Each structure stands twice: as C-alpha cells, then as structure tokens.
C-alpha positions as CSV (number, residue, x, y, z in Angstrom):
1,X,0.0,0.0,0.0
2,X,1.3,3.5,-0.9
3,X,2.3,5.3,2.3
4,X,0.0,8.2,1.4
5,X,-3.0,6.1,0.6
6,X,-5.1,6.4,3.8
7,X,-4.5,10.2,4.2
8,X,-5.3,10.7,0.5
9,X,-8.6,8.7,0.8
10,X,-9.6,10.5,4.0
11,X,-9.0,13.9,2.2
12,X,-11.2,12.8,-0.7
13,X,-13.9,11.6,1.6
14,X,-14.0,15.0,3.4
15,X,-13.7,17.0,0.1
16,X,-16.9,15.4,-1.3
17,X,-18.7,14.7,2.1
18,X,-19.0,11.0,1.1
19,X,-21.8,9.0,2.7
20,X,-20.7,5.5,1.6
21,X,-17.4,3.8,0.9
22,X,-17.1,1.0,-1.6
23,X,-13.8,-0.9,-1.8
24,X,-13.6,-2.9,-5.0
25,X,-10.6,-5.1,-3.9
26,X,-7.8,-6.1,-3.7
27,X,-7.3,-5.3,0.0
28,X,-4.3,-7.6,0.3
29,X,-1.7,-8.9,-2.2
30,X,-0.7,-12.4,-1.0
31,X,2.5,-12.2,-3.0
32,X,4.0,-15.1,-1.2
33,X,1.2,-17.5,-2.4
34,X,0.5,-15.9,-5.8
35,X,0.7,-17.8,-9.1
36,X,3.6,-15.7,-10.3
37,X,7.2,-16.6,-9.9
38,X,8.5,-16.1,-6.3
39,X,11.1,-13.6,-5.3
40,X,13.3,-15.3,-2.6
41,X,14.0,-11.9,-1.0
42,X,10.3,-11.3,-0.2
43,X,8.7,-12.1,3.1
44,X,7.3,-15.6,3.7
45,X,3.6,-16.1,3.7
46,X,3.5,-15.9,7.5
47,X,5.5,-12.7,7.5
48,X,3.5,-11.2,4.8
49,X,0.3,-12.0,6.6
50,X,1.6,-10.2,9.7
51,X,2.7,-7.2,7.7
52,X,-0.6,-7.0,5.8
53,X,-2.6,-7.3,9.0
54,X,-1.0,-4.1,10.3
55,X,-2.0,-2.2,7.1
56,X,-5.5,-3.7,7.1
57,X,-6.0,-2.5,10.7
58,X,-5.0,1.0,9.6
59,X,-7.5,0.9,6.8
60,X,-10.2,-0.5,9.0
61,X,-9.7,2.2,11.6
62,X,-9.9,4.9,9.0
63,X,-13.0,3.4,7.4
64,X,-15.0,1.3,9.9
65,X,-18.0,0.9,7.5
66,X,-17.3,-0.3,4.0
67,X,-19.0,-2.3,1.2
68,X,-16.1,-4.6,0.2
69,X,-15.8,-6.7,-2.9
70,X,-13.3,-9.5,-2.8
71,X,-10.7,-9.4,-5.6
72,X,-8.6,-12.0,-7.3
73,X,-5.6,-11.4,-4.9
74,X,-7.9,-11.4,-1.8
75,X,-9.2,-14.8,-3.0
76,X,-5.8,-16.4,-3.4
77,X,-6.1,-18.7,-0.3
78,X,-9.3,-20.2,-1.7
79,X,-7.9,-20.4,-5.2
80,X,-4.9,-22.2,-4.0
81,X,-7.0,-24.6,-1.9
82,X,-9.1,-25.5,-4.9
83,X,-5.9,-26.5,-6.8
84,X,-5.4,-29.2,-4.2
85,X,-9.1,-30.1,-3.9
86,X,-10.0,-28.4,-0.6
87,X,-13.6,-27.0,-0.5
88,X,-14.3,-23.4,0.4
89,X,-15.6,-24.6,3.8
90,X,-12.0,-25.3,4.8
91,X,-11.0,-21.7,4.2
92,X,-11.2,-19.1,7.0
93,X,-13.9,-16.5,6.4
94,X,-12.3,-13.4,4.9
95,X,-14.1,-11.0,7.2
96,X,-13.0,-12.9,10.3
97,X,-9.5,-13.5,9.1
98,X,-8.8,-9.8,8.7
99,X,-11.0,-8.7,11.6
100,X,-13.3,-6.5,9.5
101,X,-16.2,-5.8,11.9
102,X,-18.5,-3.3,10.4
103,X,-17.6,-4.2,6.8
104,X,-20.1,-5.9,4.5
105,X,-17.9,-8.4,2.6
106,X,-19.1,-9.6,-0.8
107,X,-17.8,-12.7,-2.5
108,X,-15.5,-12.7,-5.6
109,X,-17.2,-11.7,-8.8
110,X,-20.0,-10.1,-6.9
111,X,-21.7,-7.0,-8.3
112,X,-23.4,-4.5,-6.0
113,X,-25.5,-1.5,-6.8
114,X,-25.5,1.9,-5.1
115,X,-27.8,4.6,-6.6
116,X,-28.2,2.5,-9.7
117,X,-24.4,2.3,-10.3
118,X,-22.9,-1.2,-10.5
119,X,-19.6,-1.8,-8.5
120,X,-17.4,-4.8,-9.3
121,X,-13.8,-5.8,-8.8
122,X,-13.2,-5.9,-12.6
123,X,-11.8,-9.5,-13.2
124,X,-15.0,-10.6,-14.9
125,X,-16.9,-9.4,-18.0
126,X,-15.2,-7.2,-20.6
127,X,-11.4,-6.6,-20.4
128,X,-8.7,-4.8,-22.3
129,X,-8.7,-1.0,-22.9
130,X,-11.5,1.0,-21.5
131,X,-12.8,-2.1,-19.7
132,X,-15.2,-0.2,-17.4
133,X,-16.7,1.6,-20.4
134,X,-17.2,-1.6,-22.2
135,X,-18.8,-3.2,-19.2
136,X,-21.1,-0.2,-18.7
137,X,-22.3,-0.7,-22.3
138,X,-22.7,-4.5,-21.8
139,X,-24.6,-4.1,-18.5
140,X,-26.8,-1.1,-19.7
141,X,-25.8,0.8,-16.5
142,X,-23.0,2.8,-15.1
143,X,-20.1,0.7,-13.8
144,X,-17.2,1.3,-11.4
145,X,-14.4,-1.2,-11.2
146,X,-10.7,-1.6,-10.4
147,X,-8.4,-4.7,-11.0
148,X,-6.6,-3.1,-13.9
149,X,-3.8,-1.2,-12.2
150,X,-2.8,0.9,-15.2
151,X,-6.3,2.1,-16.1
152,X,-8.1,5.1,-14.5
153,X,-10.6,7.6,-15.5
154,X,-14.2,8.0,-16.7
155,X,-15.8,7.5,-20.1
156,X,-19.5,8.4,-20.7
157,X,-21.7,6.6,-23.2
158,X,-25.1,7.9,-24.3
159,X,-28.0,6.8,-26.6
160,X,-31.3,8.6,-27.3
161,X,-32.7,7.5,-23.9
162,X,-30.0,7.6,-21.3
163,X,-26.4,8.3,-20.4
164,X,-24.1,6.0,-18.4
165,X,-20.4,6.0,-17.4
166,X,-17.7,3.5,-16.9
167,X,-15.1,4.4,-14.3
168,X,-11.7,2.7,-13.6
169,X,-10.5,3.7,-10.2
170,X,-6.8,2.8,-10.6
171,X,-5.1,1.5,-7.5
172,X,-3.1,2.5,-4.4
173,X,-0.1,0.2,-4.5
174,X,3.5,1.2,-3.8
175,X,4.4,0.6,-7.4
176,X,8.1,0.2,-6.9
177,X,7.8,-2.4,-4.2
178,X,9.3,-5.8,-5.0
179,X,5.8,-7.4,-4.8
180,X,4.9,-5.4,-7.9
181,X,7.9,-6.6,-9.9
182,X,5.8,-8.8,-12.1
183,X,4.5,-5.6,-13.7
184,X,7.9,-4.5,-14.9
185,X,7.4,-6.2,-18.2
186,X,4.5,-4.0,-19.1
187,X,4.9,-0.5,-20.6
188,X,1.9,0.9,-18.7
189,X,2.4,1.5,-15.0
190,X,0.0,1.7,-12.1
191,X,-2.2,4.8,-11.9
192,X,-2.8,5.8,-8.2
193,X,-6.1,7.3,-7.1
194,X,-9.7,6.6,-6.3
195,X,-13.2,7.4,-7.7
196,X,-16.1,9.4,-6.4
197,X,-19.7,9.0,-7.6
198,X,-22.2,11.8,-6.9
199,X,-25.9,10.8,-6.7
200,X,-25.3,7.9,-9.1
201,X,-25.0,10.4,-12.0
202,X,-21.5,12.0,-12.0
203,X,-18.2,10.1,-11.7
204,X,-14.9,11.7,-10.8
205,X,-11.5,10.1,-10.8
206,X,-9.1,11.7,-8.2
207,X,-5.4,11.0,-8.8
208,X,-3.0,10.7,-5.9
209,X,-0.3,13.3,-6.2
210,X,3.1,11.8,-5.6
C-alpha cells in the first residue's frame, strides 16, 4: 500500500462529504502465495500476513463501515485450496481472518448497486482497454471497477434515452515495491487514485499526487 494512501482517501472523503465507501478489492496482495514466480528476498507467507494485517487494521480504523468486494488477490487462499481439492468450507472466512467488523464483505465476482451504479472488482466481464466503459455498455448501466492497475478515469456513453459511465479507479499500490515486480514487463504502470460518484450520475477520478 502506498504510504500516502489512507491520508489521501480521507482527504477525498472529506472533500466530497462522502456518505458511503465501496472498496472494489484487492485489500491484500498475498504475493507469497501468488501464481507468479516467487522472489526469494520477499517475506514468507506468514511474515506477509503479519505485515498485511497491520496495514489492514489501519484501513479498517480509518474506514469502519465499507462495502467490500473480494478481488482476485484477496481470494488467493481459496484459489490455492481448490488447486489441491480443498472445498471453500476449509478456508477461513475473509471478514473474520482480517477482523473487519462493520464491513459488508461480498464474494469474488459479486456486483453490488448503489444509486443505480454497479460496482465490481473488474476481473469478470469485458477486459482490455476502457474495460469499465465496455462493461457499462454491456450491463446497460454505469459501472465502477478496479483490478486493472494501469487504467483510471471516466468515459461516458449515451444513446437517445440515457447516459451511463464506466469508471476505472486505478489502485493505491506502492508501485516500486518488489511485490509489484511482475508488472515491470508492461509499458503501462499503475495509476494511483480513487473514484467518487455523486448521486449515481456524476463520476470523478481523483489521482494521488506523488
């Protein structure tokens, strides 16, 4: 997590007098158990869990009530368990594991609606460039999503009857951390920031100034 992330989010919350917080995942990385090649200099899974827990507690303290959508990194323990045939019942509940009292945790691939706007992690449906815009067209409603670190911003789409938007909210990673090394092969780099939706009609992407 970028060291300025929480202060930035609180500043945006105050600026717009936000009444609801939706986190589209990923809250945690789970680099140690990812499907990517492992960096031997990185913390073990146990050490990463302890470090991540400290950051999660900071986020939880700053935002005690959140609608949270589990992302593909958040779901890595369950994904790894399925590889060896363990059912979901054997995996610790995400909300309990990270002590997220007050958060409403939605399963991976869930879609929730607030003021008619669909929120999703972004690892399902349409992908590629302007993924949120394409998903808004496909869903016939405005869509907010994350997942794609190097995409951020808002695109509106209108027909004769209505107007909708697709918003990519970027991410808040520390992009030069070794855990993000797998992204070095890509030309596009993470765009840091968050999104704000006003009354379900207007979408604003707020970049994090480095």
